[in-house]
C-alpha positions as CSV (number, residue, x, y, z in Angstrom):
1,M,106.8,108.6,142.6
2,K,107.2,106.2,139.7
3,L,104.6,104.1,137.9
4,T,104.4,100.5,139.1
5,H,103.1,97.7,136.9
6,I,102.8,94.3,138.4
7,K,102.1,92.1,135.4
8,A,100.4,88.7,135.8
9,A,101.0,88.4,139.5
10,A,99.2,85.0,139.6
11,K,101.7,83.6,137.1
12,I,104.9,84.6,138.9
13,P,106.6,81.4,140.0
14,S,106.8,81.1,143.8
15,S,110.6,80.5,143.4
16,E,110.9,84.1,142.1
17,I,109.3,85.6,145.2
18,E,111.6,86.0,148.2
19,S,110.9,83.6,151.1
20,F,110.5,85.1,154.6
21,G,109.9,81.7,156.2
22,A,107.4,81.0,158.9
23,V,104.9,83.6,160.0
24,K,105.9,85.5,163.2
25,E,102.8,84.8,165.3
26,P,101.4,81.5,164.3
27,V,98.1,80.2,165.8
28,G,98.3,76.4,165.9
29,T,99.5,74.1,163.1
30,P,100.3,74.0,160.3
31,V,102.5,77.0,160.5
32,A,102.1,79.2,157.4
33,T,105.1,80.4,155.4
34,V,105.3,83.8,153.6
35,R,106.9,85.0,150.4
36,A,106.9,88.6,149.2
37,T,108.4,90.8,146.6
38,S,108.3,94.6,146.8
39,F,108.2,96.6,143.6
40,Q,108.3,100.0,145.1
41,E,109.2,101.4,148.5
42,Q,107.0,104.5,148.9
43,P,104.3,103.5,149.0
44,D,105.3,99.9,149.6
45,T,103.8,98.0,146.7
46,G,104.3,94.3,145.8
47,V,103.2,90.7,145.7
48,W,102.6,88.6,148.8
49,E,102.0,84.8,149.0
50,C,101.1,82.6,152.0
51,T,100.7,78.9,152.6
52,I,97.9,77.2,154.7
53,G,97.8,78.2,158.4
54,K,96.6,80.8,160.9
55,W,98.5,83.7,162.5
56,R,98.1,87.2,164.0
57,R,98.2,90.1,161.6
58,Q,101.1,92.5,162.4
59,V,100.8,95.2,159.7
60,K,100.1,98.6,161.3
61,N,99.8,100.5,158.0
62,A,96.6,100.9,156.1
63,E,96.6,98.4,153.2
64,F,94.7,97.9,150.0
65,C,95.1,94.5,148.5
66,H,93.7,92.4,145.6
67,F,93.8,88.6,145.9
68,V,94.8,86.9,142.6
69,T,94.8,83.2,143.9
70,G,93.7,81.2,146.8
71,R,91.1,81.3,149.6
72,C,91.3,82.7,153.1
73,R,89.5,84.3,156.0
74,F,90.3,87.3,158.1
75,H,88.9,87.2,161.6
76,A,89.0,90.9,162.8
77,D,89.3,91.4,166.5
78,S,86.1,93.5,166.2
79,G,84.2,90.3,165.4
80,E,83.8,90.8,161.6
81,V,84.9,87.8,159.5
82,L,85.8,88.3,155.8
83,E,85.6,85.4,153.4
84,I,88.2,86.2,150.8
85,N,88.6,84.5,147.4
86,A,90.7,85.0,144.3
87,G,89.4,88.1,142.6
88,D,88.4,89.9,145.8
89,S,89.9,93.2,147.0
90,V,90.1,94.4,150.6
91,F,91.0,97.6,152.4
92,F,92.4,97.4,155.9
93,P,92.4,100.7,157.9
94,P,95.5,101.5,159.9
95,N,96.1,99.3,163.0
96,T,93.6,96.6,161.9
97,T,94.1,93.6,164.2
98,G,92.9,90.1,163.8
99,T,93.8,86.6,162.7
100,W,94.5,85.4,159.2
101,E,93.3,81.9,158.2
102,I,94.7,80.7,154.9
103,I,92.6,77.9,153.6
104,E,94.3,77.5,150.2
105,T,97.6,79.1,149.4
106,A,96.8,82.7,148.7
107,R,98.6,85.4,146.7
108,K,97.8,89.1,146.6
109,T,99.1,92.3,145.2
110,Y,99.2,95.0,147.9
111,V,99.8,98.7,148.6
112,L,100.8,99.7,152.1
113,L,99.9,103.3,152.8
114,P,101.9,105.5,155.1
């Protein structure tokens, strides 16, 4: 495994982060769009950015992430609601399901665990 250094993630221009287009399971409008750049494959480590909108979370892996910009909520199917702001970190156990609600374009660094 190699060292991974994601430097100044908040300052990377959006144009330098690969666009993946509209989210796969939008909930209403506007339909959010996603950008991401992976810096390492195992574990998958990178930067993710999303515009305003709501959609169902599809990631099955456990995930640790740190939000560097923006504001959002995660509505877990369990009923818990996380208010997330720039500077916050979150751990999602494997198979966490729920709905993302991006209030202000958000960017995070992430690690997906096997």
